[in-house]
Structures are given as structure tokens and as C-alpha cells.
N, C-alpha and C positions, 0 to 999 in steps of 0.2 A: 552478208558482211558489208557489201558495198553500201546498202541502204543505211545500215547502222553507222558506217563511217560518215556518210553524208549528213545524217541526223546529228551526229556528234559535232561535225564541223560547223553546221548551221547553228547549233546551240552555242558553241564557243564564240562564233562571230556575233551572235545576238548579245551575248554577255559583254563582249568587248565594246559593242555599240552602246549598250546600256551604260557601261562604265564611262565611256566618252561623253555621253549625254549628261550623266550626273556631274562630271567634271565641268562641262560647259555651264550647267545650271548653277553650280557653286560659284564659278567665276562671275556669272551674270549677277548672282545674289550679292557677291562682294562689290561688284561695280555699283549696284543700286545702293548698297549700304554706304559706300564711300560718297556717292552722290548725295545721299540723305544727310551725311555728316556735313558736307560742304555747302548744301543748299537749303536744308530744312532745319536740322538741329544745329542752329548757328552758335549755340553755346558750347558745342563740342569741338575740340581740336585734337586731331591724332597726335599722340606723344610717343616718341621713340626713346626709350630709356637706354642706359648702358647695357643692360641685360638683353633688351631687344636688339640693339645694334650688334652685339656679339653673336646672337642667334642668326641674324640676317647674314652676317659674314660667313658663319660656319655653314649655313644652308647653301649659299651661293658659291662659296669658296673664295679664299683670299685673293688669289691671282685673277680669278674671273671678275671679282668686284673691282679690283684695281683697273682692269681693262675697261670695265663698264663706266667707271667714273671718268677715266681718261677720255673715253668717247664723248661723254657729255661735256667735259671741259673743252675739248677740241671743237665740238659743235658750237659752243657758246663763244669761243674765241673767234670763230669765223663770222660771228655777228657782233663783234666787239663794239662797233660804233653805235649800236642800238642802246647800249647800257649807260645808265648814270654812273659816273666814275668820280671817286674822290679818295684822297689818301685817308687811311683809317684815322679815326678819332682816338687819340692816345692820351692816357694819364700816366705820366712817368713818376717813379719814385726811386730812391736809392737802391731799393731791393728788387725792382722789376717794373713791369708795365701792365696796365689793363686797357684793352682796346675794344672799340666797336667798329665793325667792318660792314658798311651798308652798300647795297646796289639794287638796281631794278632794270628790267628789260622793257618796262612799260605795261606789262601785264601782271607780272609777279614781282613783289618786293621781297628782298631777303637781307638779313643781317646776321652777323656772328658776334657774340661776346667771347673774348679770349684774353687770357693773361699769359705773361711770360715772366717767371720768377726762378732764375737759375739756382738760387740758394735752396729752393725747396727740396732738391734731391737729397741734400745732407740731412734734411729733417724728415725724410721718409714720405715726401709729398711729390706730386707730379709737377714738373717744370711748367707744363702747359695744361690748362683746362679750358673747356669751351662748350657753349651750346648755341643753337641757331634757330631761326624762325623764317618761314616763308609766309607771305600774306598776299591776298587778292588785292591788286591795286584798285579795282573797281569799287570794292566795298571797304577796304582797309582791314577786313577780318583775317586773322591768322588762319592758315590752312595746314600748317605743320609746325610742331615744336620738337626739337631733337637734340640729343646729346651730340657734341662735336669734338670731344677730346680724341676719341678713336677716329672719328670721321676726318678730322683735320690731318691726322697722320696719314690716312689713306689718300686724301686729295693732294697733300704736299708731295707724296711719293709719285702719284700719278702725273702731276704737273712736271716734276723733274724728268720723268721718263719721256713725256711728250716732247719736252725741249731737246732732250738728248737724241730723239729720233731724227731731228732735223740738224743737229749740231755735232754729234759724235763722229769720229773717223769711221769710214767704211770698214766693216768686218770686225768691229770692236767685240771683244770677248771678256776683257778683264777690267774690273772696277776696284779701285781703292776706296774704302770708307774710313774716313778719319773722324772719330767721334762715334762711339758704339752704344749710344743711349737709346731712348724710346723710339726714335725715328728710324734707326738703322736697318732693322729687319724689313720694314715697309719699303724702304728705298731699294733694298736688294731684290725683293720679290717683284716690285714694279719694273725694275730694269730687266729682270729675267723674262717676265711675262710679255712686256712690250718691245724690248730691244734684244732679247736673246743673250743677255749677259749671264755667264755661268761660272766665271772665276772671280773670287772675292779675295781681297787683301785687307785685313781688318787691323785697325790700330786705335787705341784709346789710352789716355794717360792713366786711366784706371783699368788695370788688366782684368779685373773682375767683370767689367762691362764687356770687354772683348770675349771673355769666356762665355758670358751670357748670350751674346749675339751669335757666336759660333754654334753654341748648343741649340739655340732656337732655330737656326737655319740648317742644322744637320738633317739629312734625308730630304732636303728640299731641292736637290738637283744641282748643288753647287760644289765646286772644288774650292776649299777655304784654306787660306794661309793666315795664321795669327802672327802679327808683326810686332816688333819691340820698339819701333820708332816711325815717325812720319816718313823719313827717307826710305826706310825699308818698304813701307806700305806702297809708295808710289812707283817703285821699281817694276817696270814691265806693264804698268797700268795704261789702258787706253782712255779711261775716264777716272777722274778724281772727284769724289764727293766729300765735301767738308760739312760736317753737321755737329758742331760743338755748341755748348750751352753757356759758357761764361759770358757775362755781360761786361765786356771790356774790349778794347782794341788789342787783339791778339795777332800773332803771326804764326798761323798754323802751317802755311806754305810760304817758302821763300822762293825767289826767282830761279835760283839754280836747281830747284827740285822739279821744275816744270819743263819738260822737253817739248820739242815741236810736235804738232799734230794732236796734242792732248785736248780733251774736253773737260772743263772744270764745272762741276755742279755745286755751286757755293750757296748753301741754304742756311748756314748757321748765323750769319750776320743779318739781323732783322729788327734792329732798333738803333737810334742814334748812339754813337760811341761804341758800337759792337761790330767788329770786323774780324776776318780770319786770314785774309791774304795780304802779302806784302804789296805795296803800291806798284812796284816795278812789274809785277805779274799783270796788273791791270793795263799798264801802258803798252804791253806787247800782245794783248788779247783783243779779239773782236768781242764786244760785250753785248749781251742780249738780256733784256729785262721785261718785267710784266707791265708796270705802269711807272714811267720815269719820275713824275712828281713825288711818288712815294719812295721809289728806290733811291733817289738822290738824297733822301733824308735818312733812310734806314739801311741801305745796302752797302756793298763794298765800294760803290762809286761815290759814297759820301767823302771818300779820300781825294776825289778829283774835282776839278772846276765844274761849276754848275752847267756850263755849256758843252761839257765833254760829250762827244758823239756816242750814242748807243742805239741799238736797234730793238724795237718792240717785238716780242714773241708773236703776237697776233699777226703782225705783218709777214712774218716768215711762214706761218701756218697758212695764210691766205694767198701766198705767192707774191705779195707786194714787195717783199725784201728777200734777199738771199741769205741762206743759212751758212752751212759749211761750203767753202769754195774749193779747198784742196786739202791734201794730206798733211801739209806742213802748218796749216793755220791752227792757232791756239784759240779755242772758243771758250767763252765764260758765260754761263747762265747765272746771273746775279739775282737770285730769287729771294724775295722777302714775303711772298704770299700775298694774294690779292682777293678782294671780295667776290669777284666773278667766279673764282675757283670754288669758293664755299657755296655760292649760289648753285653752281653746277652739281656739286656733291649732294646738296639738299634735294635738288630736283631728282637726281638719280635715286636717292633713298625713298622719296615720296612715291616714285613709280614702282618700287618693289613692295610696297605695303599690300597691294591687292593680291599678289601671288604668295607672299610669305605669311601675311597675317600677324607679323610681329610688331605690334604697337598696342597702345591702350587709349581709351577715350578719356580726355580730360574735360571736365565741366569748368571751362576756363573763362568764358565770356558771359557777362550779364546780358540776357536777351528777353526783356519783358514783352508781353503781348502787345502792349502799347509803348512804343519807344520813348514816349514823353513821360511815362509813369514809372520811372526807376524806383522812386521812394515807395510807391504803392506795392511794387513787387517785393521789396524788403519787408514791408509791414505784413503782407499776406503770407510770408514764409513762416510766420509764427503759428499759423493754423495748420501747417502740414507736418 
């Protein structure tokens, strides 16, 4: 019996070793395959579609992917000074805005195409759509092409939660979310995964949006209160997130609604002429931003003089500047989104392709055998 037991144990151990070796071989194969894509098959660019992105999220888990993206963003903010930085290139119309958001760390170049059209919701369309690209600075060849409508929602929520980690009052448990559209659930889950927020107070001028948000977040570990006004939503909140879509100067929060010690996560104001907070709130808050030249054009601080003092978030993360000082301080993260956050999110997704396999090869770049004979390549294609 003992010999049989030993033989069975040895057999099982050998099987486990074989499985582990097969796993390593598959990972090595995928490494070689990805290297082949980026170094030999130069016409091929990995493409992450909406379907791929959803599969990546479901395989990894929403909260885990939010934490992962947040880690990449925080890592890149710590090397902020290495990046090329410029306000996004925007084309505004009466209906919305279309923007390009570029940056580079010297090795990789990235950009995002994104729109913002608040009217789209009434027409059954997304307010925001986006896609992004990463390229090798050395050759200029793209190395990733990805959907970013979903990824933008993830990186926006991750960035908000990172800022709150440094700015929210100690022991925070309750967050009000004013504006319960496409971004609201991502914000809630990011704040839960990164900052331990478990109590939500939801309000939207459209009660159907609040019902949608509450339903989507049920069984996600939250205590949820559906509110019938902004004032009701902020009662007892440690953090107030404003994430509305109207392209206008609105007053979602007035000064009397914001008590001492509150952290405000203002992410709805993201273009000229679009704000959410009364000016008096700004004047008694310590304001933190991503990139001042862009935020002064698009954020809440467009209401203030151009030289009004603000603190950059990367300085807080690196310890060069102080975040929250005390329990009575009102902190405001005036977030408009910045290209480095998209860069970080794209880097994160690219690093998941080897283990998830959720992408497809796009024959996207002309790559003739002789770089000088592009015309000849076209003519020879008739024979194939």
C-alpha cells in the first residue's frame, strides 16, 4: 500500500510538473510571437477591439484592473518630468469637441483620439468615444492599436481614486456621486478597490440614470442610498464626485453644500465653458490638478485668474508637495484628464496581451522588402 501511495504521489507530481512546463512553454511561445510581431512582422499591429477589451476586463476582474491601471498611472506620474507634455489639441463645435491627446516618455509615443458630445445621450449614442495608439519612438512604428471608450472610463476612475488616496479625509467611507451616467459605476468601484469606500449616495437629474447605477452596483459590496437632490446626496459624505455631462457653465454644487474637511472629485468640467462648481467653493479649497496649462482652459479653475495658485498631482505623489494637511481642509481635484493617464492605461493593456491573448493581428503597415519600392509592392500584389 505504501509503495502504491508513493507511486501515485510521484505520478501526480510528475503530471503537475508537466502542466507547469507546458504553461511555461506556452508563455515563452507567446513571448516569441509578440516579439515576432514587433520586430519581424512589421506590417502587423496588435489590435484590441471593444470585444477584446471586455474579455480582458472580465478575465482580470473590474476592481483588479482598476488597481492595475492605477499602479501604472502612479508609476508614470512619478517620472512626470520625462514626458513630453502639451494641452490636448481640440476642435470645438456647438455640439461638442473632438480632441487628440499626445505624449511620449522618449521610448514610447502614445496618443488618444476622443470626442465629447453631451447631446449624444438623447440620440442613443455615447457621450464619449475613443481609441488610442502606442508607437516605438525609435522606428515610429505602431505597436498597439486599441479601443479606448471603455479604457478611458477605467483610467479616469483610477486617476480619481489615486488623487483621493492623497487628498481625502482620513477614515473616509462615504461618497456622493452626482451624475449617474456612464462613468459613475467605474468611479464607485475604483474608490472601493483603492480607497475602501463602501457607502454611496447617488443623485442624477434623470432618476432612471440613478436606478441604472444602483442596479449595476448591487451585490458589489456597497451600501447605496438613492437621493432626490444634490443637497440630499452630499449629506454625510466624506467625498463628493461630480460627473455630469452638460456642456455649459452649471452650478451642481453651491458653497453652502460643502462642509469643512470634504474632498471634491470634480471630473465633469472638461472643456471651455463647462463647469460644475460655484466659484466660491474654489476660493476656499486647496486645488490640485493634472497639468495646469490644460486645466486653466478646461477645468473648474477657468473661473479663476490665470495665476491662481494650484498644486500639481504628480508633485503630491512624489512627495514634493503636500496633499491633505488636516481634517478641516477642503481639497478639490479639478480633473480634466491628461494624456499621460491614457499612455499608462495603454501600457497596462499592452502588458496584458501576452497572458490573456485577447487581441487580433491587423495588417496595418505597408512593409515592402525594399523600403524604396512601395510602388513595386503594390504592382506585385496583383500576382498573389
